[in-house]
N, C-alpha and C positions, 0 to 999 in steps of 0.2 A: 486464694482469697481469704482475708482475715475473718475469722469467726467473730461476730459482733457481741461477744460475751467476755467480760473481764476475767482474766485467768484466775484471780483470787476467788471467783465464784464457783469454779469447776468442782472442787471437793464437795461443796454443799449440794450442788446439782446432782453429782454422781450418787451421793448418799441418799438423797430424796428419791432418785430414780430406782435405786436398788430396793429401798423400802416399799416403793409403790408396786414394783413387780412382785416382791415377796408377798405383799398384802393381797394382790390380785390372785395369785396362786392359792393362797390360804382361803380367800373368799369363794373361789370356785369349787372348793372341797365340800361346800354345803354348810348349812347351819342357819343361824338367826340373821335378821336384817342388819345387825351390827357388822357382820362380815362384809356386806356390800358397802356400808358407810365408810369403813376404814380406808379401803383403797381410793374411794372418791375424795376423802379429805387429803390423803397423801398426794394424790394426783394434782389437786388444786394447789397444795403447798409447793410441789415441785415446779409447777408452772409459774407461781409467784416468784420463787427464788430465781428461776431462770430469767424472768422479766426484770427483777430487781438488779441483777448484775449485767444488764444490757450495756453495751459500749458502742453506741452508734458512731458512724463517721460524721464529721462536722465540716462545714464549709467556712473557711476563714474569710472575714470581710476584707475588701481591698484596702491597701495602704498600710505600710509598715509602721506608721505613726499611731495606728489604732490599737488601744489596749483591749483585749478580749476578756470576757468573763472567765474566771478560773473554774466555775462550777455552774451546774443547773440549779435553779431554785428561785426564790423570791427575795428581792432586796429588802432588808430590814431597816438599814440606816446608812446614811452617808455623813460622816463627821470628821472633824480634825482631832487627832489625838497626839499627845506629847511623848517624847522620849522612847520611841519604839526601837527595838533591836534592829540593827542593820540599816535603819533609815536615817540615822545620824541627826535626829531632831524630830520636829513635828512631821506628821504624815496625815494624809487623807485616808480614812478607813472606810471601805465599802463592805458591809456585812451582808452575807447571803445565807438564808436558811434553806436547808434541804430537808424535805419530808421524805418518808419512805417511798413515795411515788416518783421521786426525781431520779435521774441518772446520777450515780454516785462516784463517777470517775472525775478526777480533777485534771485541769490542763494549765499549761504555762500561759500567763497573760501576755508575756513578751518573750522574745528570744534573748539569750545572753549566757553568761557563765554563772553557775551556782557558786555563790560566795559565802553562803551561810546555811547551816542545817542545825536544828535543835529540836530534841524531843522532850516533852515535859509531862510526866505522869500527873494525874489530878483527879478531880471529881467528875461526876456524870450528871451535872445539872441539866435541866431542859435547855436546849441550844438557843432558844429565843430569849433567855434571860441575859441581861447585860453582864452579870458577873461570870457567865460561862466563858467569856473571852479570856479572863484572867485566872480562873480557877479550874476549868475542865482540862482533861487530858488533851494535849495538843502537839502538833508537829509544825514547825516553821521552816519555810524554804525561802531563802533570799536569793534573788537573781540580779546580778550586776549587768545592766544593759548599757548600751552606748549613750543613753540619755539620762541615766540615773538608776538608783536602786528601786526594786519592787519586792514586796514580801507577800507570800501566800501562807496563811495559817490554817491548817486543817484542825478542826475542833470537834471532839467527840460530843455526842448529845446524850439524851436520857437513855436511849437503847442502843446507841452506837458504842461498841466496845473494842474496836480494832481499827487503827489508823495505819495505812500503808503509804509510804512515800518512796518513790523509785530513785530519783537522783540524789547525789551527795556532792559535797564541796569539790569543785574542780571539774565537774561534769558540765557539758554544754547542752542547752535545750533550745528548741525553736518555738516560736509562738504557736500555740495550739497543741504542742506535744503533751501526751499523757504524763502526768507527774505523780499520780497517786490515786487512792480510793479510800473512802470511809464507809464502813459497813453499817447500814440501817439507821438512817436519820441523823443529821449532823448540822454543822455550820462551817462556813469558810469565810475568813476575813482576808480582804485584799488591801494592802497598804501601798499607797502611791505618794510620790513627791507632792507637796501641798499646792504647787503651782499648776499642776496638770488639770485641765477642765474635765469634770466628770459628767457623763451623758446619761446617767440613770438616777432614779430617785426612789425613795421608799415605796414599796408596792409593786414596782416593776418586776416582771418575770424575765429571767435571763437564761441563756443556754451556754454551757461551757464550751469555749473554743469558737464561739460563733457570734455572740452578742457583744457589740462594742460597749464598753463601760466607761472609757475615758480616752483622751487623746494626749499624746506627748506634747508638752509645751516647748516649742522650738523658737519662740519669739525672740530670744536673745541671741540666736545663732547669726553669724555674719551672712549677708546675702551674697 
């Protein structure tokens, strides 16, 4: 059975656990009240780090035409943006803010072949600021689906300093597959073809790989 912890978190968890055990041994050797406080703080830290890197299973909604959220968090905005890479023109951007309390594993909104990957170094502005999309460190993953292109952009935030993206160009992903992780507070932008109806609005709370955020527009397909 898969351990519900992201593999990127294991080094942090192991280090915290070792420090906790060492502090516990040190505290038992006697001394001031500080000796008891140190292992308590380290123990709480180890529990938080383990919880932060949780990677729960998710239940996909029925219907292959449903676009699922690429991330856990709260929807900040839904708007049309011009000239986005891989989208070949205007796109609908759904912006999701992830606090340190959200699951930080990202998932594929739809299945298809990865046709674009780009990493951009940058600043570490607060993720809720509009300019974070253009100026912060980011990784973009474009997926060519049977119905059109979609793009997921992982954006570092004020305290997020490490973006991990698993697939590369030529890889195939299924809807809901894990595609990456951002450490400690961040933002994810999802870009969709402008004609696809979006089913979320600012303020909505979404769950990666589970919450429907849009539907593929197949109105022009022959019956």
